[in-house]
C-alpha positions, 0 to 999 in steps of 0.5 A: 499500500505504501509503495502504491502511494509513493509511486502515485505521488511520484507520477503526480509530481512528475505530471506537475513538472510537465506542465511547465517544461518541454517534456514528456514522461513514459512510465515503465511498469508491469512490463509495459511503456505507459503510454506506448504512443506519444506525439511530441514537438521537435526539441522535446525531451522524453524521460523514461521511468521505470517503476517495475521491479525488473530492470528494462532498456530502451533500444531503438529501431531506425526512425523515419525523418519525414522532412528529409525522407531519411532513416534516422537511428537514435541511441536509447540502448541503456539499461533502466533499473527499478526507479531509474530514469533515462532521457533523450531529447528528440531534435529530428522530426520522424517516427521512432520506434523502440522496444526492450531487448530484455522483453521484446514484447515491450514496444513504444512509438514516438512521433515527432512533429 
């Protein structure tokens, strides 16, 4: 119960910060990226926060740069332990797909306008 309250307060605190800063937060919980799909503006920083009891990672596939019609690879292949945080600033427009190599069914998509 206390753990659930802690995580609830953590997510609420992060949500308040999001209102004032150009960033998005993706929560890793129960072997899932939440939300799985987001659309952001170019220049937005995305934070992944792992509240799962297992370690995970964020590994990108090649993304499609819509403006230049080019494939773009982003480097997100870092492990995120429990309560760990990783971030990436998206400076290229396109659609980026990512997954966890430890749990390949965990997938997400970020569309950058």
